[in-house]
N, C-alpha and C positions, 0 to 999 in steps of 0.2 A: 619873063617869068612873072606870073600874077601872084602878088603877095597880099592881096586884099583879104583872102581867107585866113592867112597866117596872122595878119594884124587883128582880125576879128577874134581869133582864138586868144591872142594875147590880151585883148581888152576884156574878155570874159574872165580870164585867169586873174587879171589885175583887179577887176571888179569883185571877184570872189575873195581875193586876199584882203581888199579894203573892208568888205562886209565882215569877214572872219576876224580881222583885227579889231574892228569896232565892237563885235560881240565879246571878244576876249577882254578888251579893256573895260567894258561895262561890267563884266563879271568880276574883275579885279576891284572895281570900285565898291561893289557890294560886299565882297570879302573884307576889304579894308574897313568899311563901315561897321561890320559886325565885330571886327577885332579892335575897334576903337579909333580908327582914323577919321571917321565922320560920325554924325549923329543919326544916320539912318540905319535900318536893320534892327535886329533883336539883340539887345545886350545880354550877356550872361547873367543869370540871377546871382544876387549877393547871398552868401551863406548866412543862416540865421545868427544873430548875435549870440555870443557865448561868454560865460564867466570863467576867467582864468583862475582856477582854484589854487594853483601852485602845489608845492610839495610839503607844506608845513601844516600839520594839524593844529587847530587853534581853538576849538570849542569844547563844549561838554554838554551833559544832559541838562534838560530844562524842565520847567513846570507844566508843559503841555506836550502831548505827543508830536504836534506839528513843530513846536520849537525845537525839541530834541531832533526830529527828522531834518529840519533845515540845517542844523549844525552837523549832524551825522552824515548826510549825503555829501557835504563838502569835504568832511574829514576822510570818508572812505575813498573818495576820489584822490585827495591829497596823499593818502597812504599808498595807493596804487601808483601814483606818479613817482613818489619817492622810490618805490621798489623798481619801477621801470628805469629810472635814472641810474640807480645802482647797477642794474643789469647791463645797460648800455655802456656805462663807465668801465665795468669789468671787461666787457668785450673789447672796448677800445684799448685797454691796457694789455690784455693778454692774448687776444685772438689775432690770427693772421689777418692783416687789413683787407686783403682781397676777399676773404670769406665774410668778414663783417660787412663789406660793401654789398656783397651778394645778398645778404640777409636783412638789409635795412628796411625793406618793404614790410617785414613782419615785426620789427622792433618798434615798440611804442615809445615816443619821446614825451608826449603830453596828452592830458585829458582835460577837456573843458566842459562845464555844465551848461547845456543849452536851454532846456526847459524842464520844469518839474510839475507834473500833474497828479501827484500822489495825494490820496485821500485815505485817512485812517478810520477804522471801525473800532469804537470803544465799547467794551463789554464789562459790565459789572463795576465800572468806575476805576478798575485797577489793571485791566488788560487792554492792549491796543494792538491791532495788526493791520497789515496792508500788503497787497500784491502791488508794490510800488510801480510807478510809471513815470520815467524821466528819460530825457535825451542827453547824450554826451557827444562831443566831437573829439575823435581820436586823431592825434597827429603822429604819424609814423616818422622814423628816423630819416627816411628819404624825402620828407616834406609833404607826402600825400596826406589827405585828411579823409575822414569817414564819419558820418553822423549815425549813431546807433541808438535804438530805444532799449532801455534797461528795465527789467521787471523782477528784481529780487524780492522775495518775501521777507518782510521785516516784522518782528514781534517785539513789543515793549511791555514792561511791567512798571506800575507806579509804586514807588517806595514812599510810604506815608511819613516815615521818620525824616527822610531827606527832602521830601516834597518835590521829587523829580521823577521823570519817566526815564528808565534805563532800557537800553537795547539789549535783548536777549541774544547772546552769541554774536557780538560785533565782529565784522570781518572787513578787510579791504575790498574794494569793488572788483569783482572778477569779471572784467569787461568781456572776455571771450566766452565766458560761461553763461552770463545772465543778460548780456546785451546783444541784440541781433538786428 
């Protein structure tokens, strides 16, 4: 029986397996590099730095629209964080845990201020307004994060007696209504 043809087929199969294995292993090296095992590949981008505002309001109106805005933007975020914490705590105490777990992707756990680009227009020396423009990072209860741009309209009036700019109709930051 002539087995030379059979040996030739085995050699080609073996050569194919060696080449296929080499390609597979080189692909694993690339994946490992991207995931942090080596320094080659494209690393995932770092999210922009953000300010953890917390849940405690700490400021008040100031003597410039910009000063009042700097305090106000942090306080409206803090107020919303406090409301969201209360909501999550209420769910954790009273809702069936399996339902709470299903809904964690929609529950906000924290909001951080990323960047503020707001500019105010001052009219008549006593009125200021802006279609504000700032970014926040929302952290959901399941750990996912999302960066959104917020553009609520803010109006202020200058109180000459107190020497400060007051916000007309202050409200907590409605992240799902004014941030997209």
